[in-house]
N, C-alpha and C positions, 0 to 999 in steps of 0.2 A: 579085458584080454589084451589091450594095447594094440591090436591090429589095426585099427584105423589110424591110431597115433602113427604107428609105424609106416604104415602105406602113404599117408599124407607127407611125413617128413622126409622119406626115402624117394618116393615117385615124383612128388612135386615139388619138394625143396630140395632134392638132388644130394640129401645127407646121407652118409654111410650108416650101415646097419651098427657099426661099432661105437660111432657117436652118439646115434640114438639112444643105444642100450646103455652106453656110459651115463646120460642123464636120467633115463629111467632107473638105473641100478642105485643112483645117488640119491634118488627120490627128488629130483630137481622138477621132473615132470610126470604127469600121469594122465591118462583118458578116463574121463567122467562117464559113469556107467549111462546116465539118464539121455545126455544128449552126444554124447562122442567126442565131446571138446578136449583140447588140450589143456590141462592145468599147470601153471607154471607157479613154484612154491619158490619163497623167499623167506628164509630163517635167520632168526637172531642169533647170538653166539650160544645159547643154550639149545639150541636146535629146535625151536617153537616157530612154526609157521606164522609169519606176522604179515605176509603178502601172497595174495595169490591173484593171477589173472588168467582169463579164459581165451582160448583162440581157436576157430573152428577149424575142422578138418576138411572142409570144403568149401570152395570158393563159388558163388553164383552171380555170373555175368560180371566177373571182375570184382565183386564186393566181397569183403570178409566180414566175417562176425570177430568182435574183440570187445571185452569188457574186463572191467574189475571186479572180482568177489565182493559184495557187500561186507562192510568191517575191515577192510585194509587198513593198514598202518602204512601211509605213503611215505615214512622215513625209511623203508626198507625195500631191498629189491631181492633180485634173484641173484644168488652169489655162489662162488666157490672159494674156499681159505685154504691156502697153504702157507703156513707160519714160517716154513723153510725158503719162502721167496718174499723179498720186500717189494715187489712190483705188482701193480694192479694195472688189468686192463679193464678198460669200461667201455661198455658198449649200449647201444638203445634198444635192442629187442633181442630176445632169447635167440631166435633163430639166426642172427647176425653172429651172435657168441658162438654157437653150435657149428655154423660155416666158417668161421676163423680157426677153431680148433680142429675141424677136420681138414682145412686146407695146410695149417702149419706144424698139426700134430703137438701144440701148445697144451698139456696137462701139468704144467708145474707152476706157472704163475696164477696169482689171485685173479679172479675174474667178479665182475659186478654188472648186472644189467638196470639201468635206470628204469625202463619202463615208463617214463614220464619225460617232460622237457625241462622239468626242475633237477636241480642236484641233490634235493634233500636225502635220497638213499646215498650218494656219496660222501656226504656229511657224515653220515650216522655209521658207515661202515668204516671210514677212518677213525671216528671216535671208540668203535669197537675194536679196532684192530690196529694198534698204533706201530705195528712192525713196519707198514708201509712206508717207503722213502720214494718210490717212484710212481707216477700215475700216467699210463698210455691210453689216450683217449681215441677209441676204434670206432668212431662215429661214422654216418653217412659221408661220402665224399663231398667235402665243401666245395669244391669246384662245381658241383653239380646241384647240391641240395642247400638251400638257402637258411633253413633252419638251423642245419649243422655248422654252416659257416657262422651265423649269429651267434650261435650256442657257445662256441669255440673262442671267437674273436670280439664278440659284443657286436652292437648295432652301430657299424661304422659310418652310417649316415648321419649320425649326431657328433657332434663336437666331442672331443675326449672329455672335457670336464663335466659333459651332461651324460656320457655313457657309460651303463652299468658294464662294469668289468666281464670279460669273457672268461670261460672256464680256465683257458689258460694263464691268464694274468691273476685271477683269483687265487689259483692252487699253488702258483709259482710264489706269490706274496706271503703264503702261508707256510713256506719253506721247503716245498716238494719240487724234485725235479720232474718237469712235464714233459711228455712227448706226443706227438700226434701221428697215429697211424692211418692212413689212407687206403682204403679198398684197391686193389691192384687192378681192377677191370670194373667199369659200370659204377653205379650208385651206392650199393652198399655190399656187405661181405656175402650175402646169400647170392645176389646177382653175380659176383666175381666167381662163387664156386659154380655157379649154373654154366656159366660163360666158359670156363677152364674145361668143365668136364665134357664140353659139348666142342670143343677145338677153337674157340674164340679166344684170341691170345692179346689183341689190342683193340680197343674201342674208343674213338675221340668223341667228345660231345661238343655241342652247344646248346643253347636255351631249350629249343623246341626239339631236342632229341639228336640220335648219332649222326655224325658228318662223314665218320670212316669206320669200318669194321674189316677187320682181317680174322681170316678163318682158315685155319690150317696152312697159313704161309700165303694165302691169296687176299688180295683185297676185293671186297664184293661190293662195297657201296663208296 
């Protein structure tokens, strides 16, 4: 009946009822009957589910349940296709994509959730949908998240001749216009959404945590 799905995504993750309903209505997510996990569905151009991931609707002592459904094809990710748009927004996680759409009201561009550190789903999506001309990477904040920075720019600790190209360099070389969109606040788009809904307008970070937080116009740390 999707009750736990709606409760978790709205109360814990701060998403609007509208955006959760959008994902349920378009069969991108549903609540499984046995364990009440959220199931994320990635489909091929024929509408066949090729990827499914599980995400628990309860966090225990800060620990979350996540796993892929056995039999997944790792070349696919959860996606939203609009052939009238030539831009593709790429996210790490479904909740980040939902948060982005909630904040910016974007229901027109194509969307892809990688669900993994490799870009296999992106390569497959571009093969399936050749109308894409622009790729916007909407990953975690590279100034905070080392994995996102490495994915975008490559391993900067290695000499250039030994470095595997990052996503920006790789897809620019393939002829795409490439952009990077950084979460306006915090580490990722869901953190941004929660901060904005709770009145946090600016957070400055260093490696071990926030150094300055502004809340409703006041500096509180």
